[in-house]
PQR file of N, CA, C, O and H, with PARSE charges and radii, in Angstrom:
ATOM      1  N   MET A   1     -35.113  -7.120 -27.490 -0.4000 1.5000
ATOM      2  CA  MET A   1     -35.563  -7.326 -26.354 -0.0000 2.0000
ATOM      3  C   MET A   1     -34.878  -6.306 -25.311  0.5500 1.7000
ATOM      4  O   MET A   1     -33.668  -6.087 -25.380 -0.5500 1.4000
ATOM      5  N   THR A   2     -35.590  -5.769 -24.465 -0.4000 1.5000
ATOM      6  CA  THR A   2     -34.977  -4.852 -23.529 -0.0000 2.0000
ATOM      7  C   THR A   2     -35.208  -5.455 -22.131  0.5500 1.7000
ATOM      8  O   THR A   2     -36.157  -6.215 -21.935 -0.5500 1.4000
ATOM      9  H   THR A   2     -36.572  -5.947 -24.409  0.4000 1.0000
ATOM     10  N   ALA A   3     -34.318  -5.109 -21.138 -0.4000 1.5000
ATOM     11  CA  ALA A   3     -34.573  -5.644 -19.836 -0.0000 2.0000
ATOM     12  C   ALA A   3     -35.621  -4.739 -19.093  0.5500 1.7000
ATOM     13  O   ALA A   3     -35.821  -3.560 -19.387 -0.5500 1.4000
ATOM     14  H   ALA A   3     -33.548  -4.492 -21.298  0.4000 1.0000
ATOM     15  N   ALA A   4     -36.229  -5.388 -18.154 -0.4000 1.5000
ATOM     16  CA  ALA A   4     -37.218  -4.864 -17.390 -0.0000 2.0000
ATOM     17  C   ALA A   4     -36.636  -3.626 -16.603  0.5500 1.7000
ATOM     18  O   ALA A   4     -35.474  -3.696 -16.204 -0.5500 1.4000
ATOM     19  H   ALA A   4     -36.066  -6.345 -17.915  0.4000 1.0000
ATOM     20  N   PRO A   5     -37.362  -2.537 -16.370 -0.5600 1.5000
ATOM     21  CA  PRO A   5     -36.763  -1.407 -15.664  0.2800 2.0000
ATOM     22  C   PRO A   5     -36.125  -1.701 -14.271  0.5500 1.7000
ATOM     23  O   PRO A   5     -35.121  -1.112 -13.870 -0.5500 1.4000
ATOM     24  N   SER A   6     -36.776  -2.642 -13.582 -0.4000 1.5000
ATOM     25  CA  SER A   6     -36.397  -2.931 -12.213 -0.0000 2.0000
ATOM     26  C   SER A   6     -35.018  -3.729 -12.356  0.5500 1.7000
ATOM     27  O   SER A   6     -34.169  -3.591 -11.475 -0.5500 1.4000
ATOM     28  H   SER A   6     -37.591  -3.120 -13.908  0.4000 1.0000
ATOM     29  N   THR A   7     -34.776  -4.590 -13.490 -0.4000 1.5000
ATOM     30  CA  THR A   7     -33.546  -5.263 -13.534 -0.0000 2.0000
ATOM     31  C   THR A   7     -32.449  -4.291 -13.862  0.5500 1.7000
ATOM     32  O   THR A   7     -31.377  -4.420 -13.271 -0.5500 1.4000
ATOM     33  H   THR A   7     -35.466  -4.702 -14.206  0.4000 1.0000
ATOM     34  N   THR A   8     -32.612  -3.299 -14.771 -0.4000 1.5000
ATOM     35  CA  THR A   8     -31.764  -2.439 -15.097 -0.0000 2.0000
ATOM     36  C   THR A   8     -31.368  -1.514 -13.964  0.5500 1.7000
ATOM     37  O   THR A   8     -30.210  -1.122 -13.824 -0.5500 1.4000
ATOM     38  H   THR A   8     -33.484  -3.194 -15.251  0.4000 1.0000
ATOM     39  N   LEU A   9     -32.391  -1.168 -13.139 -0.4000 1.5000
ATOM     40  CA  LEU A   9     -32.094  -0.399 -12.011 -0.0000 2.0000
ATOM     41  C   LEU A   9     -31.289  -1.090 -10.983  0.5500 1.7000
ATOM     42  O   LEU A   9     -30.400  -0.473 -10.396 -0.5500 1.4000
ATOM     43  H   LEU A   9     -33.332  -1.486 -13.253  0.4000 1.0000
ATOM     44  N   ARG A  10     -31.538  -2.320 -10.729 -0.4000 1.5000
ATOM     45  CA  ARG A  10     -30.767  -3.239  -9.804 -0.0000 2.0000
ATOM     46  C   ARG A  10     -29.342  -3.296 -10.299  0.5500 1.7000
ATOM     47  O   ARG A  10     -28.377  -3.106  -9.559 -0.5500 1.4000
ATOM     48  H   ARG A  10     -32.260  -2.822 -11.206  0.4000 1.0000
ATOM     49  N   ARG A  11     -29.254  -3.586 -11.669 -0.4000 1.5000
ATOM     50  CA  ARG A  11     -27.836  -3.639 -12.120 -0.0000 2.0000
ATOM     51  C   ARG A  11     -26.974  -2.451 -11.991  0.5500 1.7000
ATOM     52  O   ARG A  11     -25.751  -2.582 -12.024 -0.5500 1.4000
ATOM     53  H   ARG A  11     -30.039  -3.741 -12.270  0.4000 1.0000
ATOM     54  N   PHE A  12     -27.510  -1.347 -11.851 -0.4000 1.5000
ATOM     55  CA  PHE A  12     -26.872  -0.075 -11.715 -0.0000 2.0000
ATOM     56  C   PHE A  12     -26.763   0.269 -10.149  0.5500 1.7000
ATOM     57  O   PHE A  12     -25.699   0.645  -9.659 -0.5500 1.4000
ATOM     58  H   PHE A  12     -28.504  -1.240 -11.824  0.4000 1.0000
ATOM     59  N   LEU A  13     -27.810   0.132  -9.485 -0.4000 1.5000
ATOM     60  CA  LEU A  13     -27.748   0.595  -8.032 -0.0000 2.0000
ATOM     61  C   LEU A  13     -26.979  -0.344  -7.175  0.5500 1.7000
ATOM     62  O   LEU A  13     -26.343   0.142  -6.240 -0.5500 1.4000
ATOM     63  H   LEU A  13     -28.675  -0.173  -9.884  0.4000 1.0000
ATOM     64  N   LEU A  14     -26.955  -1.573  -7.365 -0.4000 1.5000
ATOM     65  CA  LEU A  14     -26.234  -2.282  -6.459 -0.0000 2.0000
ATOM     66  C   LEU A  14     -24.724  -2.194  -6.517  0.5500 1.7000
ATOM     67  O   LEU A  14     -24.123  -2.349  -5.454 -0.5500 1.4000
ATOM     68  H   LEU A  14     -27.472  -1.968  -8.125  0.4000 1.0000
ATOM     69  N   PRO A  15     -24.019  -1.960  -7.647 -0.5600 1.5000
ATOM     70  CA  PRO A  15     -22.694  -1.794  -7.743  0.2800 2.0000
ATOM     71  C   PRO A  15     -22.395  -0.335  -7.370  0.5500 1.7000
ATOM     72  O   PRO A  15     -21.341  -0.068  -6.794 -0.5500 1.4000
ATOM     73  N   ALA A  16     -23.273   0.601  -7.673 -0.4000 1.5000
ATOM     74  CA  ALA A  16     -23.131   1.992  -7.107 -0.0000 2.0000
ATOM     75  C   ALA A  16     -23.210   2.086  -5.556  0.5500 1.7000
ATOM     76  O   ALA A  16     -22.440   2.836  -4.956 -0.5500 1.4000
ATOM     77  H   ALA A  16     -24.130   0.383  -8.141  0.4000 1.0000
ATOM     78  N   ALA A  17     -24.098   1.361  -4.927 -0.4000 1.5000
ATOM     79  CA  ALA A  17     -24.140   1.276  -3.553 -0.0000 2.0000
ATOM     80  C   ALA A  17     -22.899   0.647  -2.852  0.5500 1.7000
ATOM     81  O   ALA A  17     -22.441   1.094  -1.800 -0.5500 1.4000
ATOM     82  H   ALA A  17     -24.724   0.752  -5.414  0.4000 1.0000
ATOM     83  N   VAL A  18     -22.388  -0.435  -3.524 -0.4000 1.5000
ATOM     84  CA  VAL A  18     -21.171  -0.890  -2.931 -0.0000 2.0000
ATOM     85  C   VAL A  18     -20.006   0.019  -3.014  0.5500 1.7000
ATOM     86  O   VAL A  18     -19.214   0.139  -2.078 -0.5500 1.4000
ATOM     87  H   VAL A  18     -22.760  -0.798  -4.378  0.4000 1.0000
ATOM     88  N   PHE A  19     -19.888   0.740  -4.276 -0.4000 1.5000
ATOM     89  CA  PHE A  19     -18.851   1.677  -4.409 -0.0000 2.0000
ATOM     90  C   PHE A  19     -19.033   2.799  -3.416  0.5500 1.7000
ATOM     91  O   PHE A  19     -18.046   3.251  -2.836 -0.5500 1.4000
ATOM     92  H   PHE A  19     -20.531   0.642  -5.035  0.4000 1.0000
ATOM     93  N   ALA A  20     -20.203   3.257  -3.196 -0.4000 1.5000
ATOM     94  CA  ALA A  20     -20.414   4.397  -2.202 -0.0000 2.0000
ATOM     95  C   ALA A  20     -20.078   4.079  -0.793  0.5500 1.7000
ATOM     96  O   ALA A  20     -19.499   4.912  -0.095 -0.5500 1.4000
ATOM     97  H   ALA A  20     -21.005   2.890  -3.667  0.4000 1.0000
ATOM     98  N   ILE A  21     -20.451   2.786  -0.297 -0.4000 1.5000
ATOM     99  CA  ILE A  21     -20.118   2.263   1.008 -0.0000 2.0000
ATOM    100  C   ILE A  21     -18.589   2.150   1.140  0.5500 1.7000
ATOM    101  O   ILE A  21     -18.002   2.663   2.092 -0.5500 1.4000
ATOM    102  H   ILE A  21     -20.921   2.109  -0.864  0.4000 1.0000
ATOM    103  N   ALA A  22     -17.962   1.479   0.181 -0.4000 1.5000
ATOM    104  CA  ALA A  22     -16.503   1.289   0.228 -0.0000 2.0000
ATOM    105  C   ALA A  22     -15.774   2.678   0.182  0.5500 1.7000
ATOM    106  O   ALA A  22     -14.805   2.873   0.916 -0.5500 1.4000
ATOM    107  H   ALA A  22     -18.439   1.062  -0.593  0.4000 1.0000
ATOM    108  N   PHE A  23     -16.215   3.603  -0.637 -0.4000 1.5000
ATOM    109  CA  PHE A  23     -15.546   4.820  -0.760 -0.0000 2.0000
ATOM    110  C   PHE A  23     -15.692   5.593   0.546  0.5500 1.7000
ATOM    111  O   PHE A  23     -14.707   6.183   0.991 -0.5500 1.4000
ATOM    112  H   PHE A  23     -17.003   3.445  -1.233  0.4000 1.0000
ATOM    113  N   THR A  24     -16.769   5.624   1.137 -0.4000 1.5000
ATOM    114  CA  THR A  24     -17.060   6.318   2.309 -0.0000 2.0000
ATOM    115  C   THR A  24     -16.313   5.724   3.517  0.5500 1.7000
ATOM    116  O   THR A  24     -15.832   6.442   4.394 -0.5500 1.4000
ATOM    117  H   THR A  24     -17.569   5.144   0.776  0.4000 1.0000
ATOM    118  N   THR A  25     -16.240   4.411   3.523 -0.4000 1.5000
ATOM    119  CA  THR A  25     -15.415   3.694   4.498 -0.0000 2.0000
ATOM    120  C   THR A  25     -13.924   4.092   4.522  0.5500 1.7000
ATOM    121  O   THR A  25     -13.333   4.339   5.573 -0.5500 1.4000
ATOM    122  H   THR A  25     -16.631   3.828   2.811  0.4000 1.0000
ATOM    123  N   PHE A  26     -13.416   4.134   3.442 -0.4000 1.5000
ATOM    124  CA  PHE A  26     -11.885   4.346   3.223 -0.0000 2.0000
ATOM    125  C   PHE A  26     -11.530   5.792   2.964  0.5500 1.7000
ATOM    126  O   PHE A  26     -10.351   6.120   2.826 -0.5500 1.4000
ATOM    127  H   PHE A  26     -13.896   3.933   2.588  0.4000 1.0000
ATOM    128  N   LEU A  27     -12.572   6.712   2.890 -0.4000 1.5000
ATOM    129  CA  LEU A  27     -12.191   8.217   2.690 -0.0000 2.0000
ATOM    130  C   LEU A  27     -11.203   8.694   3.753  0.5500 1.7000
ATOM    131  O   LEU A  27     -10.326   9.477   3.388 -0.5500 1.4000
ATOM    132  H   LEU A  27     -13.529   6.445   3.002  0.4000 1.0000
ATOM    133  N   PRO A  28     -11.250   8.328   4.956 -0.5600 1.5000
ATOM    134  CA  PRO A  28     -10.221   9.064   5.911  0.2800 2.0000
ATOM    135  C   PRO A  28      -8.810   8.585   5.548  0.5500 1.7000
ATOM    136  O   PRO A  28      -7.815   9.277   5.765 -0.5500 1.4000
ATOM    137  N   GLY A  29      -8.768   7.363   4.983 -0.4000 1.5000
ATOM    138  CA  GLY A  29      -7.381   6.982   4.687 -0.0000 2.0000
ATOM    139  C   GLY A  29      -6.781   7.587   3.518  0.5500 1.7000
ATOM    140  O   GLY A  29      -5.578   7.436   3.308 -0.5500 1.4000
ATOM    141  H   GLY A  29      -9.576   6.801   4.807  0.4000 1.0000
ATOM    142  N   LEU A  30      -7.536   8.278   2.720 -0.4000 1.5000
ATOM    143  CA  LEU A  30      -7.005   9.001   1.399 -0.0000 2.0000
ATOM    144  C   LEU A  30      -6.028  10.080   1.823  0.5500 1.7000
ATOM    145  O   LEU A  30      -5.152  10.436   1.035 -0.5500 1.4000
ATOM    146  H   LEU A  30      -8.514   8.400   2.891  0.4000 1.0000
ATOM    147  N   SER A  31      -6.131  10.598   2.989 -0.4000 1.5000
ATOM    148  CA  SER A  31      -5.277  11.763   3.316 -0.0000 2.0000
ATOM    149  C   SER A  31      -3.837  11.404   3.526  0.5500 1.7000
ATOM    150  O   SER A  31      -2.960  12.263   3.440 -0.5500 1.4000
ATOM    151  H   SER A  31      -6.842  10.308   3.629  0.4000 1.0000
ATOM    152  N   GLY A  32      -3.557  10.047   3.822 -0.4000 1.5000
ATOM    153  CA  GLY A  32      -2.172   9.620   3.950 -0.0000 2.0000
ATOM    154  C   GLY A  32      -1.362  10.007   5.097  0.5500 1.7000
ATOM    155  O   GLY A  32      -0.143   9.834   5.112 -0.5500 1.4000
ATOM    156  H   GLY A  32      -4.270   9.349   3.891  0.4000 1.0000
ATOM    157  N   GLU A  33      -2.068  10.570   6.139 -0.4000 1.5000
ATOM    158  CA  GLU A  33      -1.287  10.878   7.360 -0.0000 2.0000
ATOM    159  C   GLU A  33      -0.671   9.827   8.072  0.5500 1.7000
ATOM    160  O   GLU A  33       0.264  10.091   8.829 -0.5500 1.4000
ATOM    161  H   GLU A  33      -3.058  10.711   6.127  0.4000 1.0000
ATOM    162  N   PHE A  34      -1.119   8.537   7.911 -0.4000 1.5000
ATOM    163  CA  PHE A  34      -0.537   7.559   8.624 -0.0000 2.0000
ATOM    164  C   PHE A  34       0.779   7.040   7.939  0.5500 1.7000
ATOM    165  O   PHE A  34       1.472   6.214   8.535 -0.5500 1.4000
ATOM    166  H   PHE A  34      -1.878   8.323   7.296  0.4000 1.0000
ATOM    167  N   LEU A  35       1.113   7.479   6.778 -0.4000 1.5000
ATOM    168  CA  LEU A  35       2.211   6.933   6.101 -0.0000 2.0000
ATOM    169  C   LEU A  35       3.497   7.527   6.645  0.5500 1.7000
ATOM    170  O   LEU A  35       4.545   7.014   6.252 -0.5500 1.4000
ATOM    171  H   LEU A  35       0.551   8.149   6.294  0.4000 1.0000
ATOM    172  N   ASN A  36       3.555   8.532   7.487 -0.4000 1.5000
ATOM    173  CA  ASN A  36       4.820   9.251   7.686 -0.0000 2.0000
ATOM    174  C   ASN A  36       5.216   9.069   9.124  0.5500 1.7000
ATOM    175  O   ASN A  36       5.986   9.874   9.647 -0.5500 1.4000
ATOM    176  H   ASN A  36       2.704   8.949   7.806  0.4000 1.0000
ATOM    177  N   TRP A  37       4.749   8.099   9.753 -0.4000 1.5000
ATOM    178  CA  TRP A  37       4.991   7.901  11.191 -0.0000 2.0000
ATOM    179  C   TRP A  37       6.544   7.617  11.671  0.5500 1.7000
ATOM    180  O   TRP A  37       7.080   8.234  12.591 -0.5500 1.4000
ATOM    181  H   TRP A  37       4.123   7.444   9.328  0.4000 1.0000
ATOM    182  N   ASP A  38       7.096   6.714  10.994 -0.4000 1.5000
ATOM    183  CA  ASP A  38       8.352   6.224  11.571 -0.0000 2.0000
ATOM    184  C   ASP A  38       9.433   6.146  10.490  0.5500 1.7000
ATOM    185  O   ASP A  38      10.455   5.488  10.688 -0.5500 1.4000
ATOM    186  H   ASP A  38       6.661   6.213  10.246  0.4000 1.0000
ATOM    187  N   ASP A  39       9.207   6.841   9.298 -0.4000 1.5000
ATOM    188  CA  ASP A  39      10.288   6.758   8.222 -0.0000 2.0000
ATOM    189  C   ASP A  39      11.589   7.321   8.672  0.5500 1.7000
ATOM    190  O   ASP A  39      12.653   6.789   8.356 -0.5500 1.4000
ATOM    191  H   ASP A  39       8.377   7.375   9.138  0.4000 1.0000
ATOM    192  N   ASP A  40      11.516   8.400   9.411 -0.4000 1.5000
ATOM    193  CA  ASP A  40      12.706   9.066   9.845 -0.0000 2.0000
ATOM    194  C   ASP A  40      13.618   8.157  10.789  0.5500 1.7000
ATOM    195  O   ASP A  40      14.845   8.234  10.739 -0.5500 1.4000
ATOM    196  H   ASP A  40      10.652   8.833   9.668  0.4000 1.0000
ATOM    197  N   VAL A  41      12.976   7.332  11.613 -0.4000 1.5000
ATOM    198  CA  VAL A  41      13.667   6.337  12.438 -0.0000 2.0000
ATOM    199  C   VAL A  41      14.131   5.174  11.766  0.5500 1.7000
ATOM    200  O   VAL A  41      15.309   4.820  11.823 -0.5500 1.4000
ATOM    201  H   VAL A  41      11.979   7.270  11.654  0.4000 1.0000
ATOM    202  N   ASN A  42      13.255   4.568  11.134 -0.4000 1.5000
ATOM    203  CA  ASN A  42      13.467   3.212  10.470 -0.0000 2.0000
ATOM    204  C   ASN A  42      14.169   3.300   9.156  0.5500 1.7000
ATOM    205  O   ASN A  42      14.612   2.262   8.666 -0.5500 1.4000
ATOM    206  H   ASN A  42      12.299   4.856  11.088  0.4000 1.0000
ATOM    207  N   VAL A  43      14.315   4.459   8.529 -0.4000 1.5000
ATOM    208  CA  VAL A  43      14.876   4.403   7.263 -0.0000 2.0000
ATOM    209  C   VAL A  43      16.058   5.407   7.222  0.5500 1.7000
ATOM    210  O   VAL A  43      17.197   5.094   6.875 -0.5500 1.4000
ATOM    211  H   VAL A  43      13.955   5.303   8.927  0.4000 1.0000
ATOM    212  N   LEU A  44      15.656   6.683   7.623 -0.4000 1.5000
ATOM    213  CA  LEU A  44      16.617   7.858   7.427 -0.0000 2.0000
ATOM    214  C   LEU A  44      17.790   7.739   8.382  0.5500 1.7000
ATOM    215  O   LEU A  44      18.947   7.930   8.008 -0.5500 1.4000
ATOM    216  H   LEU A  44      14.730   6.937   7.905  0.4000 1.0000
ATOM    217  N   ALA A  45      17.468   7.425   9.596 -0.4000 1.5000
ATOM    218  CA  ALA A  45      18.567   7.357  10.698 -0.0000 2.0000
ATOM    219  C   ALA A  45      19.043   5.936  10.982  0.5500 1.7000
ATOM    220  O   ALA A  45      19.710   5.685  11.986 -0.5500 1.4000
ATOM    221  H   ALA A  45      16.528   7.270   9.899  0.4000 1.0000
ATOM    222  N   ASN A  46      18.710   5.055  10.132 -0.4000 1.5000
ATOM    223  CA  ASN A  46      19.128   3.677  10.332 -0.0000 2.0000
ATOM    224  C   ASN A  46      20.454   3.369   9.707  0.5500 1.7000
ATOM    225  O   ASN A  46      20.551   3.310   8.481 -0.5500 1.4000
ATOM    226  H   ASN A  46      18.168   5.259   9.317  0.4000 1.0000
ATOM    227  N   PRO A  47      21.578   3.151  10.571 -0.5600 1.5000
ATOM    228  CA  PRO A  47      22.868   2.942   9.965  0.2800 2.0000
ATOM    229  C   PRO A  47      23.014   1.611   9.162  0.5500 1.7000
ATOM    230  O   PRO A  47      23.957   1.425   8.393 -0.5500 1.4000
ATOM    231  N   ASN A  48      22.022   0.691   9.385 -0.4000 1.5000
ATOM    232  CA  ASN A  48      22.091  -0.522   8.568 -0.0000 2.0000
ATOM    233  C   ASN A  48      21.424  -0.579   7.223  0.5500 1.7000
ATOM    234  O   ASN A  48      21.565  -1.542   6.470 -0.5500 1.4000
ATOM    235  H   ASN A  48      21.256   0.841  10.010  0.4000 1.0000
ATOM    236  N   PHE A  49      20.675   0.504   6.933 -0.4000 1.5000
ATOM    237  CA  PHE A  49      19.994   0.627   5.679 -0.0000 2.0000
ATOM    238  C   PHE A  49      20.970   1.125   4.607  0.5500 1.7000
ATOM    239  O   PHE A  49      21.637   2.142   4.798 -0.5500 1.4000
ATOM    240  H   PHE A  49      20.561   1.287   7.545  0.4000 1.0000
ATOM    241  N   ARG A  50      21.054   0.384   3.446 -0.4000 1.5000
ATOM    242  CA  ARG A  50      22.072   0.684   2.560 -0.0000 2.0000
ATOM    243  C   ARG A  50      21.414   1.118   1.294  0.5500 1.7000
ATOM    244  O   ARG A  50      22.086   1.156   0.264 -0.5500 1.4000
ATOM    245  H   ARG A  50      20.512  -0.441   3.291  0.4000 1.0000
ATOM    246  N   GLY A  51      20.165   1.444   1.289 -0.4000 1.5000
ATOM    247  CA  GLY A  51      19.505   1.906   0.109 -0.0000 2.0000
ATOM    248  C   GLY A  51      18.844   0.810  -0.736  0.5500 1.7000
ATOM    249  O   GLY A  51      18.798  -0.353  -0.333 -0.5500 1.4000
ATOM    250  H   GLY A  51      19.619   1.413   2.126  0.4000 1.0000
ATOM    251  N   LEU A  52      18.374   1.167  -1.821 -0.4000 1.5000
ATOM    252  CA  LEU A  52      17.671   0.139  -2.582 -0.0000 2.0000
ATOM    253  C   LEU A  52      18.377  -0.272  -3.857  0.5500 1.7000
ATOM    254  O   LEU A  52      17.787  -0.854  -4.767 -0.5500 1.4000
ATOM    255  H   LEU A  52      18.411   2.112  -2.148  0.4000 1.0000
ATOM    256  N   GLY A  53      19.699   0.059  -3.895 -0.4000 1.5000
ATOM    257  CA  GLY A  53      20.437  -0.367  -5.078 -0.0000 2.0000
ATOM    258  C   GLY A  53      20.745  -1.814  -5.056  0.5500 1.7000
ATOM    259  O   GLY A  53      20.219  -2.570  -4.240 -0.5500 1.4000
ATOM    260  H   GLY A  53      20.179   0.532  -3.156  0.4000 1.0000
ATOM    261  N   TRP A  54      21.600  -2.205  -5.954 -0.4000 1.5000
ATOM    262  CA  TRP A  54      21.899  -3.759  -6.082 -0.0000 2.0000
ATOM    263  C   TRP A  54      22.728  -4.175  -4.804  0.5500 1.7000
ATOM    264  O   TRP A  54      22.498  -5.265  -4.280 -0.5500 1.4000
ATOM    265  H   TRP A  54      22.028  -1.590  -6.617  0.4000 1.0000
ATOM    266  N   ASP A  55      23.665  -3.346  -4.306 -0.4000 1.5000
ATOM    267  CA  ASP A  55      24.510  -3.742  -3.169 -0.0000 2.0000
ATOM    268  C   ASP A  55      23.515  -3.793  -1.932  0.5500 1.7000
ATOM    269  O   ASP A  55      23.681  -4.732  -1.153 -0.5500 1.4000
ATOM    270  H   ASP A  55      23.852  -2.460  -4.732  0.4000 1.0000
ATOM    271  N   GLY A  56      22.585  -2.962  -1.690 -0.4000 1.5000
ATOM    272  CA  GLY A  56      21.622  -2.953  -0.587 -0.0000 2.0000
ATOM    273  C   GLY A  56      20.849  -4.199  -0.717  0.5500 1.7000
ATOM    274  O   GLY A  56      20.793  -4.955   0.254 -0.5500 1.4000
ATOM    275  H   GLY A  56      22.450  -2.199  -2.323  0.4000 1.0000
ATOM    276  N   LEU A  57      20.203  -4.514  -1.900 -0.4000 1.5000
ATOM    277  CA  LEU A  57      19.324  -5.515  -2.118 -0.0000 2.0000
ATOM    278  C   LEU A  57      20.132  -6.943  -1.787  0.5500 1.7000
ATOM    279  O   LEU A  57      19.640  -7.808  -1.063 -0.5500 1.4000
ATOM    280  H   LEU A  57      20.248  -3.900  -2.688  0.4000 1.0000
ATOM    281  N   GLU A  58      21.345  -7.054  -2.374 -0.4000 1.5000
ATOM    282  CA  GLU A  58      22.176  -8.214  -2.164 -0.0000 2.0000
ATOM    283  C   GLU A  58      22.367  -8.522  -0.639  0.5500 1.7000
ATOM    284  O   GLU A  58      22.190  -9.651  -0.181 -0.5500 1.4000
ATOM    285  H   GLU A  58      21.745  -6.351  -2.962  0.4000 1.0000
ATOM    286  N   ALA A  59      22.733  -7.462   0.103 -0.4000 1.5000
ATOM    287  CA  ALA A  59      23.022  -7.572   1.483 -0.0000 2.0000
ATOM    288  C   ALA A  59      21.722  -7.941   2.180  0.5500 1.7000
ATOM    289  O   ALA A  59      21.788  -8.674   3.166 -0.5500 1.4000
ATOM    290  H   ALA A  59      22.877  -6.545  -0.268  0.4000 1.0000
ATOM    291  N   LEU A  60      20.542  -7.493   1.749 -0.4000 1.5000
ATOM    292  CA  LEU A  60      19.247  -7.834   2.342 -0.0000 2.0000
ATOM    293  C   LEU A  60      19.039  -9.213   2.184  0.5500 1.7000
ATOM    294  O   LEU A  60      18.805  -9.890   3.185 -0.5500 1.4000
ATOM    295  H   LEU A  60      20.489  -6.897   0.948  0.4000 1.0000
ATOM    296  N   TRP A  61      19.096  -9.768   0.981 -0.4000 1.5000
ATOM    297  CA  TRP A  61      18.797 -11.159   0.776 -0.0000 2.0000
ATOM    298  C   TRP A  61      19.873 -12.158   1.205  0.5500 1.7000
ATOM    299  O   TRP A  61      19.546 -13.307   1.501 -0.5500 1.4000
ATOM    300  H   TRP A  61      19.287  -9.218   0.168  0.4000 1.0000
ATOM    301  N   ALA A  62      21.160 -11.750   1.248 -0.4000 1.5000
ATOM    302  CA  ALA A  62      22.193 -12.592   1.596 -0.0000 2.0000
ATOM    303  C   ALA A  62      22.350 -12.544   3.138  0.5500 1.7000
ATOM    304  O   ALA A  62      23.123 -13.307   3.717 -0.5500 1.4000
ATOM    305  H   ALA A  62      21.426 -10.816   1.007  0.4000 1.0000
ATOM    306  N   GLY A  63      21.613 -11.648   3.770 -0.4000 1.5000
ATOM    307  CA  GLY A  63      21.636 -11.657   5.228 -0.0000 2.0000
ATOM    308  C   GLY A  63      23.118 -11.124   5.802  0.5500 1.7000
ATOM    309  O   GLY A  63      23.472 -11.444   6.937 -0.5500 1.4000
ATOM    310  H   GLY A  63      20.985 -11.028   3.300  0.4000 1.0000
ATOM    311  N   ARG A  64      23.864 -10.383   5.037 -0.4000 1.5000
ATOM    312  CA  ARG A  64      25.030  -9.889   5.515 -0.0000 2.0000
ATOM    313  C   ARG A  64      24.959  -8.788   6.543  0.5500 1.7000
ATOM    314  O   ARG A  64      24.133  -7.884   6.414 -0.5500 1.4000
ATOM    315  H   ARG A  64      23.576 -10.123   4.115  0.4000 1.0000
ATOM    316  N   PRO A  65      25.870  -8.838   7.648 -0.5600 1.5000
ATOM    317  CA  PRO A  65      25.691  -7.822   8.617  0.2800 2.0000
ATOM    318  C   PRO A  65      26.094  -6.299   8.039  0.5500 1.7000
ATOM    319  O   PRO A  65      26.488  -6.080   6.894 -0.5500 1.4000
ATOM    320  N   ALA A  66      25.924  -5.394   8.992 -0.4000 1.5000
ATOM    321  CA  ALA A  66      26.031  -4.092   8.567 -0.0000 2.0000
ATOM    322  C   ALA A  66      27.377  -3.661   8.119  0.5500 1.7000
ATOM    323  O   ALA A  66      27.520  -2.784   7.268 -0.5500 1.4000
ATOM    324  H   ALA A  66      25.604  -5.572   9.922  0.4000 1.0000
ATOM    325  N   ASP A  67      28.439  -4.325   8.734 -0.4000 1.5000
ATOM    326  CA  ASP A  67      29.801  -3.944   8.241 -0.0000 2.0000
ATOM    327  C   ASP A  67      30.190  -4.565   6.940  0.5500 1.7000
ATOM    328  O   ASP A  67      31.331  -4.319   6.549 -0.5500 1.4000
ATOM    329  H   ASP A  67      28.322  -5.038   9.425  0.4000 1.0000
ATOM    330  N   GLY A  68      29.471  -5.289   6.247 -0.4000 1.5000
ATOM    331  CA  GLY A  68      29.667  -5.868   4.935 -0.0000 2.0000
ATOM    332  C   GLY A  68      30.384  -7.227   4.903  0.5500 1.7000
ATOM    333  O   GLY A  68      30.698  -7.759   3.838 -0.5500 1.4000
ATOM    334  H   GLY A  68      28.544  -5.489   6.565  0.4000 1.0000
ATOM    335  N   ARG A  69      30.639  -7.785   6.136 -0.4000 1.5000
ATOM    336  CA  ARG A  69      31.289  -9.055   6.118 -0.0000 2.0000
ATOM    337  C   ARG A  69      30.448 -10.096   5.605  0.5500 1.7000
ATOM    338  O   ARG A  69      29.238  -9.885   5.683 -0.5500 1.4000
ATOM    339  H   ARG A  69      30.384  -7.353   7.002  0.4000 1.0000
ATOM    340  N   ARG A  70      30.840 -11.197   5.085 -0.4000 1.5000
ATOM    341  CA  ARG A  70      30.136 -12.384   4.622 -0.0000 2.0000
ATOM    342  C   ARG A  70      30.142 -13.346   5.724  0.5500 1.7000
ATOM    343  O   ARG A  70      31.160 -13.501   6.399 -0.5500 1.4000
ATOM    344  H   ARG A  70      31.823 -11.369   5.022  0.4000 1.0000
ATOM    345  N   ARG A  71      29.045 -14.014   5.952 -0.4000 1.5000
ATOM    346  CA  ARG A  71      28.950 -15.040   6.878 -0.0000 2.0000
ATOM    347  C   ARG A  71      29.540 -16.349   6.417  0.5500 1.7000
ATOM    348  O   ARG A  71      29.513 -17.332   7.157 -0.5500 1.4000
ATOM    349  H   ARG A  71      28.218 -13.888   5.404  0.4000 1.0000
TER
END
């Protein structure tokens, strides 16, 4: 048994239309221009940022102040 041509056409066109609409909607975001707004201030010039090593993650989760003292 084969599916009716209209059913096959709908099975293909509906997902293709949803993909085309979503792709067109988010196309301006693919350039990534919005990703570089404040990295220099919040990460690179931040004296409290210790990096993403184990010491920095421990300080982040433990809530230690920037000078390394324990609370």
